[in-house]
N, CA and C atoms as an extended XYZ file, in Angstrom:
336
Properties=species:S:1:pos:R:3:atomname:S:1:resname:S:1:resid:I:1 pbc="F F F"
N       -12.553      -23.613        6.452 N   MET     1
C       -12.177      -23.691        5.056 CA  MET     1
C       -10.652      -23.799        4.967 C   MET     1
N       -10.180      -24.751        4.250 N   ALA     2
C        -8.736      -24.953        4.093 CA  ALA     2
C        -8.189      -24.038        3.003 C   ALA     2
N        -6.921      -23.705        3.129 N   LEU     3
C        -6.266      -22.886        2.120 CA  LEU     3
C        -5.959      -23.721        0.889 C   LEU     3
N        -6.052      -23.086       -0.260 N   THR     4
C        -5.626      -23.748       -1.496 CA  THR     4
C        -4.105      -23.835       -1.489 C   THR     4
N        -3.567      -24.631       -2.371 N   THR     5
C        -2.110      -24.758       -2.478 CA  THR     5
C        -1.481      -23.415       -2.804 C   THR     5
N        -2.088      -22.685       -3.723 N   THR     6
C        -1.564      -21.374       -4.113 CA  THR     6
C        -1.590      -20.407       -2.936 C   THR     6
N        -2.697      -20.398       -2.209 N   MET     7
C        -2.811      -19.471       -1.081 CA  MET     7
C        -1.876      -19.875        0.058 C   MET     7
N        -1.588      -21.151        0.190 N   SER     8
C        -0.611      -21.589        1.199 CA  SER     8
C         0.765      -21.031        0.873 C   SER     8
N         1.130      -21.062       -0.412 N   ARG     9
C         2.409      -20.486       -0.830 CA  ARG     9
C         2.434      -18.976       -0.591 C   ARG     9
N         1.328      -18.321       -0.914 N   VAL    10
C         1.227      -16.872       -0.689 CA  VAL    10
C         1.405      -16.569        0.792 C   VAL    10
N         0.778      -17.346        1.641 N   LYS    11
C         0.886      -17.149        3.092 CA  LYS    11
C         2.333      -17.326        3.552 C   LYS    11
N         3.005      -18.371        3.078 N   GLN    12
C         4.407      -18.604        3.454 CA  GLN    12
C         5.291      -17.441        3.005 C   GLN    12
N         5.085      -16.996        1.788 N   ARG    13
C         5.896      -15.884        1.269 CA  ARG    13
C         5.588      -14.585        2.010 C   ARG    13
N         4.313      -14.357        2.311 N   THR    14
C         3.913      -13.151        3.042 CA  THR    14
C         4.559      -13.140        4.419 C   THR    14
N         4.543      -14.277        5.096 N   ASP    15
C         5.179      -14.375        6.412 CA  ASP    15
C         6.679      -14.132        6.316 C   ASP    15
N         7.310      -14.685        5.286 N   ALA    16
C         8.755      -14.496        5.096 CA  ALA    16
C         9.077      -13.027        4.813 C   ALA    16
N         8.269      -12.381        3.963 N   LEU    17
C         8.489      -10.964        3.651 CA  LEU    17
C         8.252      -10.079        4.870 C   LEU    17
N         7.330      -10.493        5.711 N   LYS    18
C         7.059       -9.745        6.937 CA  LYS    18
C         8.300       -9.757        7.834 C   LYS    18
N         8.990      -10.891        7.866 N   LEU    19
C        10.189      -11.006        8.698 CA  LEU    19
C        11.403      -10.339        8.061 C   LEU    19
N        11.656      -10.619        6.804 N   SER    20
C        12.884      -10.145        6.164 CA  SER    20
C        12.821       -8.685        5.738 C   SER    20
N        11.717       -8.280        5.175 N   LEU    21
C        11.589       -6.930        4.614 CA  LEU    21
C        10.792       -6.004        5.525 C   LEU    21
N        10.203       -6.585        6.563 N   LYS    22
C         9.305       -5.819        7.451 CA  LYS    22
C         8.126       -5.265        6.648 C   LYS    22
N         7.677       -6.075        5.683 N   LEU    23
C         6.592       -5.677        4.793 CA  LEU    23
C         5.264       -6.202        5.332 C   LEU    23
N         4.375       -5.310        5.735 N   PRO    24
C         3.083       -5.767        6.246 CA  PRO    24
C         2.240       -6.418        5.140 C   PRO    24
N         1.452       -7.392        5.523 N   ALA    25
C         0.553       -8.058        4.579 CA  ALA    25
C        -0.375       -7.036        3.926 C   ALA    25
N        -0.740       -6.024        4.670 N   ARG    26
C        -1.615       -4.961        4.148 CA  ARG    26
C        -1.012       -4.343        2.886 C   ARG    26
N         0.310       -4.137        2.879 N   ASN    27
C         0.961       -3.525        1.725 CA  ASN    27
C         0.943       -4.446        0.514 C   ASN    27
N         1.053       -5.743        0.742 N   ILE    28
C         0.954       -6.699       -0.367 CA  ILE    28
C        -0.440       -6.622       -0.973 C   ILE    28
N        -1.457       -6.527       -0.132 N   ALA    29
C        -2.826       -6.390       -0.622 CA  ALA    29
C        -2.977       -5.120       -1.458 C   ALA    29
N        -2.397       -4.027       -0.989 N   LEU    30
C        -2.501       -2.761       -1.723 CA  LEU    30
C        -1.769       -2.828       -3.059 C   LEU    30
N        -0.628       -3.520       -3.100 N   ILE    31
C         0.101       -3.690       -4.360 CA  ILE    31
C        -0.767       -4.465       -5.352 C   ILE    31
N        -1.514       -5.448       -4.836 N   ALA    32
C        -2.370       -6.289       -5.686 CA  ALA    32
C        -3.731       -5.651       -5.965 C   ALA    32
N        -3.960       -4.478       -5.433 N   ASP    33
C        -5.241       -3.770       -5.602 CA  ASP    33
C        -6.426       -4.569       -5.071 C   ASP    33
N        -6.231       -5.188       -3.900 N   ILE    34
C        -7.360       -5.840       -3.241 CA  ILE    34
C        -7.476       -5.295       -1.825 C   ILE    34
N        -8.609       -5.489       -1.235 N   SER    35
C        -8.849       -5.023        0.121 CA  SER    35
C        -7.936       -5.748        1.105 C   SER    35
N        -7.277       -5.003        1.998 N   PRO    36
C        -6.463       -5.662        3.016 CA  PRO    36
C        -7.270       -6.642        3.877 C   PRO    36
N        -8.523       -6.313        4.124 N   THR    37
C        -9.377       -7.215        4.905 CA  THR    37
C        -9.640       -8.505        4.141 C   THR    37
N        -9.929       -8.393        2.861 N   ALA    38
C       -10.155       -9.588        2.041 CA  ALA    38
C        -8.893      -10.436        1.991 C   ALA    38
N        -7.736       -9.790        1.851 N   PHE    39
C        -6.469      -10.520        1.820 CA  PHE    39
C        -6.231      -11.242        3.139 C   PHE    39
N        -6.467      -10.543        4.236 N   SER    40
C        -6.302      -11.154        5.555 CA  SER    40
C        -7.219      -12.360        5.722 C   SER    40
N        -8.475      -12.202        5.319 N   ASN    41
C        -9.422      -13.317        5.396 CA  ASN    41
C        -9.004      -14.469        4.487 C   ASN    41
N        -8.433      -14.153        3.341 N   GLY    42
C        -7.931      -15.184        2.442 CA  GLY    42
C        -6.759      -15.935        3.043 C   GLY    42
N        -5.847      -15.192        3.720 N   LEU    43
C        -4.703      -15.828        4.371 CA  LEU    43
C        -5.135      -16.738        5.519 C   LEU    43
N        -6.215      -16.357        6.164 N   LEU    44
C        -6.726      -17.157        7.281 CA  LEU    44
C        -7.602      -18.314        6.820 C   LEU    44
N        -7.954      -18.326        5.544 N   GLY    45
C        -8.810      -19.380        5.030 CA  GLY    45
C       -10.281      -19.141        5.301 C   GLY    45
N       -10.625      -17.920        5.690 N   VAL    46
C       -12.023      -17.581        5.963 CA  VAL    46
C       -12.807      -17.432        4.675 C   VAL    46
N       -12.171      -16.815        3.683 N   THR    47
C       -12.828      -16.634        2.393 CA  THR    47
C       -11.917      -17.095        1.269 C   THR    47
N       -12.522      -17.480        0.180 N   TYR    48
C       -11.791      -17.867       -1.026 CA  TYR    48
C       -11.742      -16.657       -1.940 C   TYR    48
N       -10.552      -16.272       -2.347 N   LEU    49
C       -10.373      -15.065       -3.152 CA  LEU    49
C       -10.569      -15.291       -4.642 C   LEU    49
N       -10.541      -16.523       -5.061 N   GLY    50
C       -10.654      -16.829       -6.483 CA  GLY    50
C        -9.287      -17.111       -7.069 C   GLY    50
N        -9.274      -17.943       -8.084 N   CYS    51
C        -7.992      -18.388       -8.638 CA  CYS    51
C        -7.209      -17.247       -9.288 C   CYS    51
N        -7.883      -16.286       -9.912 N   GLU    52
C        -7.169      -15.182      -10.563 CA  GLU    52
C        -6.467      -14.297       -9.544 C   GLU    52
N        -7.152      -13.974       -8.461 N   ILE    53
C        -6.549      -13.130       -7.424 CA  ILE    53
C        -5.429      -13.884       -6.716 C   ILE    53
N        -5.653      -15.162       -6.439 N   GLU    54
C        -4.610      -15.959       -5.801 CA  GLU    54
C        -3.372      -16.049       -6.689 C   GLU    54
N        -3.571      -16.224       -7.981 N   ALA    55
C        -2.433      -16.283       -8.911 CA  ALA    55
C        -1.688      -14.951       -8.935 C   ALA    55
N        -2.427      -13.860       -8.910 N   LYS    56
C        -1.817      -12.524       -8.896 CA  LYS    56
C        -1.001      -12.321       -7.622 C   LYS    56
N        -1.563      -12.738       -6.486 N   LEU    57
C        -0.855      -12.621       -5.206 CA  LEU    57
C         0.385      -13.507       -5.183 C   LEU    57
N         0.260      -14.686       -5.764 N   SER    58
C         1.393      -15.599       -5.823 CA  SER    58
C         2.524      -14.989       -6.640 C   SER    58
N         2.191      -14.411       -7.777 N   GLU    59
C         3.195      -13.785       -8.629 CA  GLU    59
C         3.853      -12.604       -7.920 C   GLU    59
N         3.056      -11.777       -7.268 N   ILE    60
C         3.590      -10.596       -6.579 CA  ILE    60
C         4.528      -11.002       -5.449 C   ILE    60
N         4.109      -11.954       -4.621 N   THR    61
C         4.954      -12.347       -3.495 CA  THR    61
C         6.242      -13.019       -3.967 C   THR    61
N         6.146      -13.826       -5.018 N   LEU    62
C         7.358      -14.453       -5.559 CA  LEU    62
C         8.288      -13.398       -6.144 C   LEU    62
N         7.730      -12.450       -6.891 N   ASP    63
C         8.546      -11.369       -7.472 CA  ASP    63
C         9.225      -10.548       -6.379 C   ASP    63
N         8.491      -10.267       -5.299 N   LEU    64
C         9.072       -9.489       -4.206 CA  LEU    64
C        10.219      -10.244       -3.534 C   LEU    64
N        10.033      -11.532       -3.300 N   GLN    65
C        11.101      -12.319       -2.687 CA  GLN    65
C        12.329      -12.387       -3.592 C   GLN    65
N        12.102      -12.615       -4.866 N   THR    66
C        13.197      -12.717       -5.822 CA  THR    66
C        13.939      -11.388       -5.936 C   THR    66
N        13.192      -10.309       -6.011 N   LEU    67
C        13.792       -8.981       -6.111 CA  LEU    67
C        14.545       -8.617       -4.836 C   LEU    67
N        13.960       -8.955       -3.702 N   GLU    68
C        14.625       -8.686       -2.424 CA  GLU    68
C        15.985       -9.382       -2.371 C   GLU    68
N        16.013      -10.619       -2.817 N   ASP    69
C        17.261      -11.375       -2.839 CA  ASP    69
C        18.266      -10.755       -3.812 C   ASP    69
N        17.787      -10.280       -4.947 N   ALA    70
C        18.669       -9.732       -5.975 CA  ALA    70
C        19.315       -8.415       -5.563 C   ALA    70
N        18.622       -7.589       -4.800 N   VAL    71
C        19.169       -6.277       -4.439 CA  VAL    71
C        19.980       -6.300       -3.148 C   VAL    71
N        20.047       -7.436       -2.512 N   SER    72
C        20.800       -7.550       -1.271 CA  SER    72
C        22.238       -7.113       -1.501 C   SER    72
N        22.843       -6.355       -0.648 N   PRO    73
C        22.513       -6.030        0.732 CA  PRO    73
C        21.625       -4.804        0.909 C   PRO    73
N        21.193       -4.187       -0.188 N   LEU    74
C        20.258       -3.071       -0.071 CA  LEU    74
C        18.874       -3.612        0.281 C   LEU    74
N        18.013       -2.729        0.737 N   VAL    75
C        16.676       -3.126        1.160 CA  VAL    75
C        15.645       -2.423        0.289 C   VAL    75
N        14.643       -3.175       -0.117 N   LEU    76
C        13.552       -2.590       -0.896 CA  LEU    76
C        12.702       -1.691       -0.005 C   LEU    76
N        12.057       -0.699       -0.590 N   PRO    77
C        11.128        0.118        0.200 CA  PRO    77
C         9.907       -0.718        0.589 C   PRO    77
N         9.202       -0.291        1.600 N   THR    78
C         7.988       -1.010        2.002 CA  THR    78
C         6.719       -0.275        1.587 C   THR    78
N         6.871        0.922        1.065 N   ASP    79
C         5.723        1.692        0.591 CA  ASP    79
C         5.085        0.975       -0.600 C   ASP    79
N         3.779        0.672       -0.538 N   PRO    80
C         3.153       -0.108       -1.605 CA  PRO    80
C         3.225        0.545       -2.983 C   PRO    80
N         3.107        1.855       -3.057 N   GLU    81
C         3.158        2.531       -4.360 CA  GLU    81
C         4.546        2.431       -4.977 C   GLU    81
N         5.572        2.607       -4.162 N   ARG    82
C         6.947        2.507       -4.667 CA  ARG    82
C         7.269        1.076       -5.085 C   ARG    82
N         6.826        0.111       -4.283 N   LEU    83
C         7.055       -1.288       -4.634 CA  LEU    83
C         6.331       -1.669       -5.917 C   LEU    83
N         5.094       -1.209       -6.059 N   ARG    84
C         4.339       -1.488       -7.275 CA  ARG    84
C         5.058       -0.901       -8.492 C   ARG    84
N         5.583        0.308       -8.344 N   ALA    85
C         6.304        0.953       -9.447 CA  ALA    85
C         7.579        0.180       -9.799 C   ALA    85
N         8.294       -0.301       -8.796 N   ILE    86
C         9.507       -1.079       -9.043 CA  ILE    86
C         9.172       -2.385       -9.755 C   ILE    86
N         8.163       -3.094       -9.259 N   LEU    87
C         7.756       -4.354       -9.888 CA  LEU    87
C         7.321       -4.132      -11.336 C   LEU    87
N         6.562       -3.062      -11.572 N   ARG    88
C         6.099       -2.751      -12.924 CA  ARG    88
C         7.284       -2.426      -13.839 C   ARG    88
N         8.231       -1.650      -13.322 N   TYR    89
C         9.420       -1.272      -14.097 CA  TYR    89
C        10.215       -2.512      -14.500 C   TYR    89
N        10.462       -3.388      -13.547 N   VAL    90
C        11.227       -4.612      -13.816 CA  VAL    90
C        10.492       -5.488      -14.828 C   VAL    90
N         9.182       -5.590      -14.677 N   LYS    91
C         8.393       -6.420      -15.591 CA  LYS    91
C         8.311       -5.798      -16.985 C   LYS    91
N         8.027       -4.504      -17.046 N   ASP    92
C         7.879       -3.831      -18.338 CA  ASP    92
C         9.160       -3.871      -19.163 C   ASP    92
N        10.289       -3.716      -18.505 N   LEU    93
C        11.569       -3.722      -19.208 CA  LEU    93
C        12.186       -5.118      -19.282 C   LEU    93
N        11.469       -6.098      -18.748 N   GLN    94
C        11.908       -7.499      -18.763 CA  GLN    94
C        13.332       -7.641      -18.219 C   GLN    94
N        13.549       -7.021      -17.070 N   ILE    95
C        14.857       -7.077      -16.424 CA  ILE    95
C        14.947       -8.377      -15.634 C   ILE    95
N        15.970       -9.156      -15.911 N   GLU    96
C        16.181      -10.424      -15.212 CA  GLU    96
C        16.820      -10.153      -13.857 C   GLU    96
N        16.403      -10.925      -12.854 N   THR    97
C        16.975      -10.730      -11.523 CA  THR    97
C        18.468      -11.045      -11.487 C   THR    97
N        18.915      -11.933      -12.365 N   ASN    98
C        20.358      -12.203      -12.434 CA  ASN    98
C        21.125      -10.954      -12.856 C   ASN    98
N        20.529      -10.151      -13.730 N   ASN    99
C        21.164       -8.900      -14.148 CA  ASN    99
C        21.191       -7.892      -13.000 C   ASN    99
N        20.126       -7.880      -12.209 N   ILE   100
C        20.088       -6.990      -11.041 CA  ILE   100
C        21.167       -7.415      -10.051 C   ILE   100
N        21.251       -8.707       -9.800 N   ARG   101
C        22.244       -9.241       -8.872 CA  ARG   101
C        23.663       -8.902       -9.352 C   ARG   101
N        23.915       -9.073      -10.648 N   ALA   102
C        25.231       -8.763      -11.212 CA  ALA   102
C        25.543       -7.272      -11.065 C   ALA   102
N        24.538       -6.429      -11.298 N   ALA   103
C        24.739       -4.984      -11.151 CA  ALA   103
C        25.044       -4.617       -9.701 C   ALA   103
N        24.380       -5.277       -8.769 N   MET   104
C        24.629       -5.016       -7.347 CA  MET   104
C        26.048       -5.445       -6.975 C   MET   104
N        26.460       -6.603       -7.477 N   ASN   105
C        27.823       -7.074       -7.200 CA  ASN   105
C        28.857       -6.103       -7.770 C   ASN   105
N        28.600       -5.616       -8.973 N   GLN   106
C        29.510       -4.657       -9.591 CA  GLN   106
C        29.508       -3.339       -8.811 C   GLN   106
N        28.353       -2.921       -8.383 N   PHE   107
C        28.215       -1.675       -7.609 CA  PHE   107
C        29.050       -1.740       -6.336 C   PHE   107
N        29.026       -2.890       -5.671 N   PHE   108
C        29.760       -3.041       -4.424 CA  PHE   108
C        31.175       -3.594       -4.626 C   PHE   108
N        31.587       -3.785       -5.885 N   GLY   109
C        32.926       -4.241       -6.177 CA  GLY   109
C        33.192       -5.682       -5.805 C   GLY   109
N        32.151       -6.505       -5.882 N   VAL   110
C        32.290       -7.911       -5.557 CA  VAL   110
C        32.581       -8.676       -6.845 C   VAL   110
N        33.666       -9.454       -6.828 N   ALA   111
C        34.012      -10.266       -8.006 CA  ALA   111
C        33.120      -11.486       -8.070 C   ALA   111
N        32.692      -11.809       -9.274 N   GLU   112
C        31.828      -12.985       -9.445 CA  GLU   112
C        32.634      -14.180       -9.822 C   GLU   112
C-alpha cells in the first residue's frame, strides 16, 4: 500500500523531528491521541489511518517544526504531555510563531 501525499509529508516531518528534536514517532502518536502501533503502521504504509487522522498528524508535525524553529536556540521538551500543552496554549491564544521568534530574539538580545 502506498502512502498518501499527506502521510508522506507526515513521514518526512516525523523523520526530521526525530533528528532535530530527538522526538520519537511514538510521542507524536501520543500527542495526536492515536496508538503508536497504528501510527507506525501508517508511516510504513501498512494501514490507512483515514483522512481526518492524517490531517491531524500533518497539522501537529507542521506545528512542531514551526515551533521548534521559532524557539531556537532553545529546545522544546520531548514529553508528549508537555508538548501537547504547549501546542494547545499557542493555538488557544492564537500566538503567531513570528511573535515567538521576536520574543526569543529579544530575550537573547539579538537585534532584528
